[in-house]
C-alpha positions as CSV (number, residue, x, y, z in Angstrom):
1,M,6.3,-11.9,22.3
2,K,3.6,-12.9,19.8
3,S,2.7,-11.6,16.4
4,V,-0.7,-9.9,16.5
5,Y,-0.8,-8.3,13.1
6,E,0.9,-8.6,9.7
7,A,1.1,-5.2,8.1
8,S,1.6,-4.4,4.4
9,S,4.2,-1.6,5.3
10,G,6.0,-0.1,8.1
11,L,3.5,2.8,8.1
12,D,0.6,0.4,8.6
13,G,2.5,-1.4,11.4
14,H,3.2,1.9,13.3
15,M,-0.4,2.9,12.9
16,I,-1.6,-0.4,14.5
17,L,1.0,-0.2,17.2
18,N,-0.1,3.4,18.0
19,L,-3.7,2.2,18.2
20,L,-2.6,-0.5,20.7
21,E,-0.5,1.9,22.7
22,Q,-3.5,4.2,23.1
23,R,-5.1,1.3,25.0
24,S,-2.0,0.8,27.1
25,I,-0.7,-2.3,25.2
26,K,3.0,-2.2,24.7
27,G,4.5,-3.8,21.6
28,R,7.1,-3.4,18.9
29,I,7.4,-3.7,15.1
30,E,9.6,-6.4,13.6
31,G,10.8,-6.5,10.0
32,E,10.0,-2.9,9.0
33,Y,13.6,-2.4,7.7
34,L,13.4,-5.4,5.5
35,Q,11.2,-3.5,3.0
36,G,14.4,-2.3,1.3
37,G,15.0,-5.9,0.2
38,I,11.8,-6.2,-1.9
39,G,12.8,-8.1,-5.0
40,E,15.1,-10.4,-3.1
41,L,12.6,-11.2,-0.3
42,Q,9.0,-12.1,-0.4
43,A,6.8,-9.1,-1.0
44,M,4.5,-9.3,2.0
45,G,4.3,-10.7,5.5
46,F,7.6,-9.5,7.0
47,V,6.3,-6.4,8.9
48,R,4.7,-7.7,12.0
49,V,3.3,-6.0,15.2
50,M,4.4,-8.0,18.2
51,V,2.8,-7.8,21.7
52,E,3.3,-9.7,25.0
53,E,1.5,-13.0,25.1
54,E,-0.8,-11.9,28.0
55,D,-1.9,-8.9,25.9
56,Y,-2.5,-10.9,22.7
57,D,-6.3,-11.5,23.1
58,Q,-7.1,-7.9,24.0
59,A,-4.9,-6.6,21.1
60,R,-6.7,-8.9,18.6
61,Q,-10.0,-7.6,19.8
62,I,-8.9,-4.0,19.3
63,I,-7.5,-4.7,15.9
64,S,-10.6,-6.7,14.9
65,A,-12.8,-3.7,15.9
66,W,-10.6,-1.4,14.0
67,E,-10.7,-3.6,10.8
68,A,-14.6,-3.8,11.1
69,I,-15.0,0.0,10.7
70,Q,-12.6,0.3,7.8
71,P,-14.2,1.0,4.4
72,P,-14.0,-1.8,1.8
73,V,-11.3,-1.5,-0.8
74,A,-12.7,-1.0,-4.2
75,E,-11.1,-3.6,-6.5
76,S,-12.7,-2.2,-9.7
77,T,-10.9,1.1,-9.2
78,Q,-7.6,-0.4,-10.4
79,E,-9.3,-1.8,-13.5
80,T,-10.9,1.5,-14.4
81,R,-7.7,3.4,-13.8
82,T,-5.8,1.0,-16.1
83,A,-8.3,1.5,-18.9
84,G,-8.2,5.2,-18.4
85,D,-4.4,5.3,-18.5
86,T,-4.4,3.3,-21.7
87,Q,-6.8,5.7,-23.4
88,L,-4.8,8.6,-22.2
89,F,-1.6,7.1,-23.5
90,F,-3.0,6.5,-27.0
91,A,-4.5,10.0,-27.1
92,G,-1.1,11.5,-26.2
93,F,0.6,9.3,-28.8
94,I,-1.8,10.4,-31.6
95,L,-1.4,14.0,-30.6
96,G,2.4,13.7,-30.5
97,A,2.4,12.1,-34.0
98,A,0.2,14.8,-35.4
99,L,2.4,17.5,-33.9
100,M,5.5,15.9,-35.3
101,Y,3.9,15.6,-38.8
102,W,2.9,19.2,-38.7
103,L,6.4,20.3,-37.6
104,M,8.0,18.2,-40.3
105,K,5.8,19.8,-43.0
106,L,6.6,23.3,-41.7
107,S,10.4,22.6,-41.8
108,A,10.1,21.1,-45.3
109,A,8.3,24.2,-46.6
């Protein structure tokens, strides 16, 4: 058997395997249970979709066609989200401090 796709997770691997099985290409997933070892193992590259060597070229064509129709991943989304999370944190911190000040003044009076 030959590795035709390296998935980021077991879910991605099963999705690709299902895509191949719809086209009558049999295969298997290797390494999906190693995800529990993250921290002790490398973080990526251990979940692989394996197919028979005679099906490799056809499987690569199917996967390439599938990858071509996927929408691009927005890299700036993570940066925007992080900035928004920071602003939300500081707003909550200030609101919490004001609430504690108000409660302390109430209890002192």
